[in-house]
C-alpha positions in Angstrom: 60.9 102.1 143.1 60.9 101.0 139.4 57.5 101.7 137.9 55.6 98.9 136.1 55.9 98.9 132.3 53.3 97.8 129.8 54.9 95.2 127.7 53.5 93.1 124.8 55.2 89.8 123.9 54.2 88.7 120.4 57.3 86.6 119.8 56.9 82.9 119.5 58.5 81.4 122.6 58.7 78.0 124.2 57.9 77.1 127.8 61.4 77.9 129.0 61.6 81.3 127.4 58.0 82.1 128.6 58.9 81.2 132.1 61.9 83.3 132.0 59.9 86.3 130.8 57.2 85.8 133.4 59.8 85.6 136.2 61.6 88.8 135.2 58.4 90.8 134.2 56.4 89.8 137.3 55.8 93.4 138.4 55.0 94.6 134.8 51.8 94.8 132.9 52.4 92.1 130.4 50.2 91.3 127.4 50.9 87.9 125.8 49.6 88.0 122.2 49.8 85.2 119.6 48.9 85.4 115.9 48.3 88.4 113.6 44.9 89.6 114.8 44.9 93.1 116.2 44.1 93.5 120.0 43.1 96.9 121.1 45.1 96.4 124.2 48.3 96.6 122.1 47.7 100.3 121.7 48.5 100.8 125.4 51.9 99.0 125.3 55.2 101.0 125.6 57.4 98.0 124.8 56.8 95.3 122.2 59.0 92.1 121.8 58.4 90.4 118.5 58.0 91.0 114.8 54.7 92.8 114.6 52.7 93.1 111.4 53.6 96.3 109.6 49.9 97.5 109.6 49.9 97.7 113.3 52.3 100.5 113.6 50.0 103.4 113.2 47.7 102.1 115.9 50.4 101.5 118.4 50.0 104.9 120.0 51.9 104.3 123.2 54.8 102.4 121.6 58.3 103.7 122.6 60.5 100.7 121.9 60.2 97.7 119.5 62.5 94.7 120.1 62.6 92.5 117.0 63.1 88.7 117.3 65.1 88.8 114.1 68.0 90.6 112.4 66.3 91.8 109.2 64.3 95.0 109.2 63.5 95.3 105.5 59.9 94.3 106.0 59.3 97.5 107.9 60.7 99.8 105.2 57.2 101.4 104.5 56.8 102.5 108.1 60.3 103.6 108.7 59.4 107.3 108.4 56.7 107.0 110.9 58.9 105.1 113.4 61.6 107.7 113.1 59.1 110.6 113.3 57.7 109.2 116.5 61.2 108.5 118.0 60.4 104.9 118.5 63.5 102.9 119.2 63.9 99.7 117.2 66.4 97.0 118.1 67.2 93.6 116.5 69.0 90.4 117.5 72.2 91.1 115.6 74.9 88.7 116.6 72.6 86.1 118.2 72.6 83.8 115.1 76.2 84.2 113.9 77.6 80.9 115.3 74.8 78.6 114.1 74.5 80.2 110.7 78.3 80.0 110.2 78.3 76.4 111.3 75.4 75.5 109.0 77.3 77.1 106.1 80.4 75.2 106.9 78.4 71.9 107.3 76.9 72.4 103.9 80.2 73.0 102.2 81.8 70.1 103.9 79.0 67.8 103.0 79.5 68.7 99.3 83.2 68.4 99.3 83.3 65.1 101.3 80.4 63.5 99.4 78.1 63.3 102.4 75.1 64.2 100.4 75.8 61.3 98.1 76.5 59.0 100.9 73.3 59.8 102.7 71.3 59.0 99.5 73.3 55.7 99.0 72.7 54.7 102.6 69.0 55.2 102.1 69.2 52.8 99.2 71.4 50.3 101.2 74.0 50.7 98.5 77.8 50.6 99.2 79.0 53.5 97.1 82.7 53.8 98.0 84.1 53.2 94.6 82.0 55.9 92.9 82.2 58.6 95.7 85.6 58.4 97.3 87.6 59.3 94.3 85.6 62.6 93.9 85.9 63.8 97.5 87.7 67.0 98.0 89.4 69.1 100.9 88.3 72.4 102.3 91.8 73.2 103.4 93.8 75.6 101.4 90.9 77.0 99.3 90.5 80.5 98.1 87.3 82.0 99.6 85.3 85.2 99.1 83.0 86.2 102.0 80.4 88.9 101.1 79.6 90.8 104.3 81.6 91.7 107.4 78.9 91.6 110.0 78.7 89.1 112.8 77.9 86.2 110.5 80.4 87.1 107.9 83.1 87.7 110.4 82.4 84.4 112.2 82.3 82.4 108.9 85.6 84.0 107.9 87.3 82.8 111.0 86.1 79.3 110.5 87.5 79.3 107.0 90.8 80.6 108.2 90.9 77.7 110.7 90.9 75.4 107.8 93.9 77.3 106.3 91.8 78.9 103.6 92.9 82.1 101.9 89.9 84.5 102.6 89.0 88.0 101.4 85.9 89.8 102.4 83.6 92.2 100.4 81.8 95.1 101.9 81.2 98.6 100.4 82.3 100.6 103.4 83.7 98.3 106.1 87.4 98.9 107.0 87.9 95.2 107.7 87.0 94.2 104.1 89.7 93.9 101.4 87.2 94.4 98.6 85.0 97.5 98.4 83.8 97.8 94.8 82.0 95.5 92.5 84.9 95.5 90.1 87.1 94.2 93.0 84.6 91.7 93.9 84.3 90.4 90.3 88.1 90.0 90.0 88.2 87.9 93.2 85.2 85.8 92.2 87.1 84.6 89.1 89.7 82.8 91.2 87.5 81.8 94.2 86.5 78.2 94.9 84.0 79.1 97.6 81.8 82.2 97.7 79.7 82.9 100.7 77.0 85.6 100.8 76.2 86.9 104.2 74.6 90.1 102.9 71.6 91.9 104.4 68.6 92.6 102.3 69.0 96.1 100.8 68.6 97.7 97.4 72.3 97.3 96.7 72.2 93.5 97.4 69.2 92.5 95.4 70.3 90.1 92.6 74.0 90.9 93.3 74.5 87.3 92.0 72.7 87.8 88.7 73.4 85.6 85.6 76.4 87.7 84.6 78.1 87.5 88.0 77.3 83.8 88.4 79.1 83.3 85.1 82.3 84.5 86.6 82.3 81.6 89.0 84.3 78.5 88.0 82.7 75.1 87.4 84.0 73.7 90.7 83.0 76.8 92.8 80.6 76.3 95.6 78.1 79.3 96.1 76.8 79.7 99.6 73.9 82.0 100.6 73.1 82.5 104.3 72.1 86.2 104.0 69.0 87.0 102.0 67.4 85.0 99.3 67.0 88.1 97.1 70.7 88.2 96.6 70.6 85.4 94.1 69.0 85.1 90.8 67.6 81.5 91.4 66.6 80.7 87.8 70.2 81.7 86.6 71.7 79.6 89.5 69.6 76.5 88.7 70.7 76.9 85.1 74.4 77.1 86.0 74.0 74.0 88.2 72.2 72.1 85.5 74.9 72.9 82.9 77.7 71.9 85.4 79.0 75.4 85.2 79.1 75.6 89.0 80.4 73.1 91.5 77.5 73.3 93.9 75.3 75.5 96.1 74.5 75.7 99.9 71.3 77.8 100.4 69.9 78.6 103.8 67.7 81.3 102.4 65.6 81.5 99.2 63.5 84.2 97.7 60.2 82.4 98.6 59.9 80.5 101.9 58.7 77.9 102.0 59.6 76.9 98.4 56.8 76.0 96.1 56.5 72.3 95.4 57.4 72.9 91.8 60.5 75.1 92.6 63.5 73.9 90.5 65.7 74.3 93.5 64.3 71.0 95.0 65.9 69.1 92.1 69.0 71.3 91.4 72.1 69.0 91.4 74.8 69.4 94.0 72.5 71.6 96.1 72.0 71.5 99.8 68.9 73.3 101.0 69.0 74.0 104.8 65.6 75.7 104.6 66.3 78.7 106.9 67.3 76.6 109.8 70.7 78.1 109.9 70.1 80.3 112.8 68.5 77.7 114.9 69.7 75.7 117.9 68.2 74.1 121.0 68.2 77.2 123.2 67.4 79.7 120.5 64.2 81.0 122.0 65.4 81.2 125.5 68.3 83.3 124.3 66.1 85.5 122.3 64.1 86.2 125.4 67.4 86.7 127.4 68.6 89.4 124.9 65.2 91.2 125.2 65.3 91.2 128.9 68.9 92.4 129.1 68.0 95.2 126.8 64.9 96.0 128.9 67.0 96.3 132.0 69.1 99.0 130.1 66.0 100.7 128.8 64.5 101.0 132.4 67.4 103.1 133.5 67.8 105.2 130.4 70.9 103.5 129.1 71.5 103.0 125.3 70.0 99.9 123.9 72.1 97.1 122.3 71.6 96.5 118.5 69.7 99.6 117.5 68.6 99.3 113.9 70.5 101.5 111.5 67.8 103.2 109.7 69.9 104.1 106.6 71.3 100.5 106.2 68.0 98.8 107.0 69.4 96.4 109.6 
């Protein structure tokens, strides 16, 4: 008979996801915990589902496995040595968000190319803007695209671009599926790209990869997309490029600070679509997060390898 397991669920779930967990964890000792306040009962839990505050880790004396409700692990960098020393397994939701994020990026690009952003504004003003907008509309088909990152999101987005008959190359330092592996190769490709999409994780190597100098390599009709981490882009330099018409536009799902401050220049940056970190969302997102956790739990119960174990060196 399978023994009961002490599980803490700190992930934010809706009713459907909660019911799913309650049904499948009916024989376990489950602690439902909301908020960031410490509960001493957490110290007795072997398994935790959710992104716990970093300062809890030393007090989680019974913890054996942490299932994150996200992909990124960079917030836990300071406690990585302790997690490793205690042999605590950490898994993420890699792959869960690839389709919605890729579709969000594509939607933003198409909105800029087809003038949808301008048409929405004109509609709100009850103004017929065909003469001014139609001549400037452009096609996605046949464009030269650089995708940074070959993970699940980068791979999915690349396939969507290829479906539009775009010529696509990918950048990743070590991935065998990428055509570009060095920054010199990347820079050469950026100079001729009309769309550049960053799907990079947050690591020391990716911080400000799009600094002022690299942004200057992009053409004045190039669209920059960032669906990876906000830290990848120098936002002040980006706003400057957009204001000077040195860049064709930007689609940003992630920003360095979230939510943005009311006085952030990104709000008013021209030809910019801010999707406000909604890219990974969809109607059944929370249910599917719970399903991923429960599937992994079934493997953990019988000692099988867990899916999506965090790569400690890479940080995701």
